[in-house]
N, C-alpha and C positions, 0 to 999 in steps of 0.2 A: 417502372412498371411495364413500359412498352418493351423493354429488353427481355423481360421474363416470358412474354408470350410470342416472341419472335421465333418462327419455325427454324429448326436446324437444317443443315444441308441435306441430310438423308430424307427428311420429310419433304423438302422441296423437290428433291430428285424423284421420289416416289410419286408425288402429285403430278409433276410434269410428265413423267413417263406414262402414268396411267391415263392422263388426259390425252396425250398424243396417241397412245395406243387405241383409246376409244374412238378418237377422231378417224384414225386409219380404218378401223373396223366399220365405222359409220359410212365413210366414203366408199368402202368396198361393198356396202350393203349387207354386211354380216350381222345378223341379230339373233337373239336367243329365242324369240317367240314372235307371234303375229296374231292378228285378229283381236286386238284389244281396243278399248274405247279411244285411247289416244294413239292412233296408228300413224299419224303424220311423222315422217322420218326425223324432222328437226326436234320433235319433243323428246326424243331419246337423249339429246345432248344436255337437257336440263338436269336430270338426276346424275348424269356423268359429271357435269361441272360441280354440282353440290358435293359429290363423293370426292372429287379431287380437292375441293376446299377442306373437307374433313381430314384428308391426309395431311394437310399442313398443320393441323392441331393434334395429331396423333400422339405426340410426346408431351407437349406442354399443357394441353387441356384434353386428356383422353376421354373424360366423361362427355364433354361437349362434342368431341369428334365422333364418339359412338352414337350419340343422339342424332346428329346430323346425318351420319352414315346410315342409320337404321331408317330414317325417314326417306332418304334418297333411294335406298334399296326397295322400300315399299312402293315408292313412286315409280321406280323402274319397272315394276310388275304390271303397271297399267300402260306401258309403252311397248314398243317392239323389243326393248331390252338390249343390254350391251354386256358382253362378257367382261369387259374392262371394269365396269361398275361393280360386278360381283367379286372380281379378284381384289379390287381395292377395298371392298367391305371386309374381306377376310383379313387383310393386313390391319385395318382399323380395329377389328375385334381382338386380334393378337396383341396390338399395342395397348388397348384398353386394359387387358389383363396384366401385361408386363409392366406398364408405367403407371397404372392407376393405383388407387389406395389399396391397402391390404383387404379391406372389406369388399371392394369391387373384385379383387382377385379371387376371393372365396365365393362370391355370389354369382358371378357371370358364368362360370362353367355349369353350375347347378341350373341357372335360368335357361341357358342354351340347351341343356339336356332335357329340361321339361318342355321347352318349345318344340324340340325335335320329336320327342315322344308324342306330345299332344297333336302335332301336325300330322305325323304319320297315321295315328289312329283316326284323326278327323278325315283326312283324305281317303283312307281305306274305307271308312264307313260311308263316305259320300259317293265315291266312284264304284265301290264294291268290286274292284278288280285288283289283282296282285300287282299290276303296274303302279298302283298308288304308293307302293313301298319305295319306289324309286324317288318319289318326291320327298319323302322323309329322309332318304339317303342324301339327296342333294342339300337339303336344309342342314343336316348334320355336318356335311363337308364344309359348308359355308360358315357355320356359326360354332358348332361344338368343337370340331377339330382345331380351329385356330385358338379357341379359348384354352383347350387342354395343352396345346403347344406353348402358349404364353405362361401357363402355370408351371410347366416343366422348366422352361428357361428361367423363370423368376426364382424357382426353388434352387436351381444351380447357382444363380447369381447370389442369392442370399447365403448359401453355403460357402461360396468363394469369399464373400465379404467377411463372414464369420471366421473363416480360416486365416484370412489376412489380418484381421484384428487380433486373433489369438497369437499369430506369429509376431506381430508388432509388440504385443504385451510381453511375450516371452523374451524378445530381444531387449526390451527396456529392463526387464528383471535381470537378465544376464549382464547388461551394462552396469546396472546399479550394483550387482554383486561383484563385478570386476572392479569397480571403483572402490567399493568397501574393502576388497582384498588388497588393493594397492595401498590404501590408507593404513590398513592394519599392518601390512608388511613394513611400511615406512616407519610407523610408530614403534614397531618391534626393533628395527635397526637403530632408531634414535635412542631407545632405552639402552640397547647394548653398547652403543658408542658413548653414550653419556656415562655409563658405568666405567668404561675404559678411561675416558678423560678424567673422571673423578679419581680413579686409582693413580693415574700419573700425577695429578695435582696433590694427592695425599702424600705420595712419595717425595714430591718437591718440598712440601711443608715439613715433613719429618727430617729430611736431610739438611734443610736450611736451618732448622732448629739445632741440629747436631753441630753444624759448622759454626753457629754463633756461640754455642755453649762450651765447646771444647777448643781450647787455645793451642792447637797443634797444627802446624802447616800441612803435614802429610794428610792428616784426617780431614782438614778443611778442603784440601785439593780433591781428595776422593769424593767428598760430599758434593762439591761443586760440579764434578764430572757427572755424578749421578743426576744432579739437578738439571744439568744441561741436557742429558739424554732424555730424561722424562719430559722436559719442557718441549724439546723438538718433536718427540712422538706425540705428546698431547696436542700441540698445535696442528700437526698433520691430521690427526684424527678429528680435531675440532673443525678443520676446513671441510672434511667429509660430512660432518654433522650438519653444516649449514644447509638449509633447504629441505631437510627432512622434517616432516610435520609430526607432532606428537598428539594430534587430535584423537581423542578416544583412548589414549594410553594412560590409564589411571593407575596402573600397577607400577609403582616406582621402587619396588623392592629390589635392592642390589642382588645380582647373581653373577656367578663366575662365568666368564665368556668361554664357550667351547672352542677348541682349536682342532686342527687336523690330527694332532697327537692322540686325541680321544676317539678316533675313528675305530680303533681296534675294539674298544668297549661297545661302540654302537653296532658294529658288525656282529659281535657275539650276541648282543640282544636280539638282533634280527634273525640270526640262526636259531636262537631259542624259540622265538615267536613264530617263525616260519617253518619249523620242522614238520609240523602236522600238515602243512600245505605243500610239502615237497620242495621247499626253497633252500638253496645252498648258496650262501653269500660269502664272497671272497674279496680280498683287497689286493690290488696290484699297484704298488707305488714305484714308479720308475724315475722319480726325482733323484738327482745326485745329492748325497748328504753334504751339507756345508754349513757354515756359520750364519749365512744370510737368513734372517727371519722374515717371514711374510708380514706385511702390514696387518694390523688387527682387523680392519674391515674386510680384507680379502680372506683371511682365515675364517671369519664369521660367515661370510657369504658361501665359501666353499663347503663348510661344515653343514650349513643349513640346506644347501642343495642336495648333498648326500643324504642328509636326514630325511628330507621331504621325499626324495626319490625312493628310498628304502621303505618309507611308509606307504607310498603308492604301490610299490611292488608287493607288499604284504596284503594290500587290499585287492589288487587287480591282476597280478602276474600269474601265469600258468606255472605248474611245477617245473623246476629246472634251475639252472645256475643264475645267480644275480652277482654281477661283477662290478666292483667299484675300481675305477682306474684314475690315478693321479699322475700328472706329468708336468714338466716345466720345460719350455723351449724359449730361451731368451728371457724376455720380460712378460711372458704369458704363462699363467698357471692353468692347466687343462684339468677339468673335472668331468668324468664320464661315468654313467651308470647304465648298465644294460641288463635286461631281464627278458624272459620269454613272454611274448605278447599274449595276453589273455583277454577274453571278451566277457564283460559282466552282463548278466541277464537283467531285464527290466529297464524302464525308462531312465534317462539321464536327466536329473533335475538341474535347473540353473544354479550355478555355483559349484558344480562338481569339479571344475577345473581351477578352483581358487589356488591350489598348491602350485600349479604351473604359472599362474599369474604372479604369485609372490616370488617365485624363483626368477622369473623374467624381470621383475621390477628390481630385485637386488642386483642382478647382473647389469641392467641398464644404468643404474645409479653409479656403478663403478666404471662405466664406459666399456664394458665387455660385450660379448656376443653369447646368445643362448639359442638352443634349438632342442625340440623334443618331438618325437613321432615314431610311428611304426615303420619298419623297413625289413626287406628280406634278409634272412639269416642262412646259416648252413643247414643242409638236409631238408630244405623246404620249410623250415620253421621261421615264423616271423618273430622279430625281436622288437622290443621297445627301448629306444635309446634316448637318454638325456645327456646333453653335452653343453658345457659352458667353458668359455675362455675368459679368464679374468686377468686384467693387467696388473702386474706386480707393483709397478710404480704408479703414482697418483696421476689420474687424469682429471680433466674438468668435469665437475659433477653435472649430471643431467637431471633436471627437475621434471 
């Protein structure tokens, strides 16, 4: 409990500075008024000390600080007066609005306005001189202006806190959406690889039955060869399947796994769907034709990257060419899709980048590299490039 009322460093600094400043003015004999009931010089130090004590409570107990400060200011009017006492009162009033309760922040500006207006009218009626307006002006500068300043700073702090809270909530939503996208992509990969392994095991079962039922050495040899090939491929794909989660993947319906050979059909569909938007999609395959087949997970990942990139191009790309490039250098398969960069109007909701998250997750699980972003193109036109490098041979899975 003692820790909660301990003044902070700023309050101590203000109190000490105000007290020392008031002592200096007192030693120099500088006062704000004279001819009052308590005209002894030392009496001025009493409200000055009380005001410095109020400064210590300005943040932890703003209501108490304002009460003590108000009494000290009133008492100061019956002495020779000190400018330091008045200046410290303005800071206590400012702190009472800034650090006080919301009700105090609403009421203090109104109260100080009423006091300023009432005092101005009262002194004007008493003295019946225009100079009485200066008294009201001083009262407003001492009480109303600090209160209004506190309201302004408090409003800005409240708006900043609300903006930080909204940003934190948006970040949490984006992180939740990214996590869901990763889980969904892993589940999709798991289903696809599961179907491939099931196909290999089905082939093993069929050919093993044929080898057992037909008593011919050549037929049995061919069947065993097919069994071995499917077993090796099935085991390789099963190793890639380990670590992939199937949470949320309730759709177990077998489906034919797409391969890069089906890209022609995908590009035709993109041209048909994007014709109205001015998109022209082409395929550039610089791979050398050969008997080496790509592993099924690599084919799946490459196809899905092209498919998702073309979908994004249909949604966001500006009119122009959309180029799909395939290449192979050593043990790396390169997949690249470029389109004319286009800007979508309206706010971007959390989760709008789920496609990129899914592509990045596929590439990461295969041990490859992935990049996507806008970059300068020819003739001053920006392009959007998606590029992935997938290892052809198996690497250690990344979970």
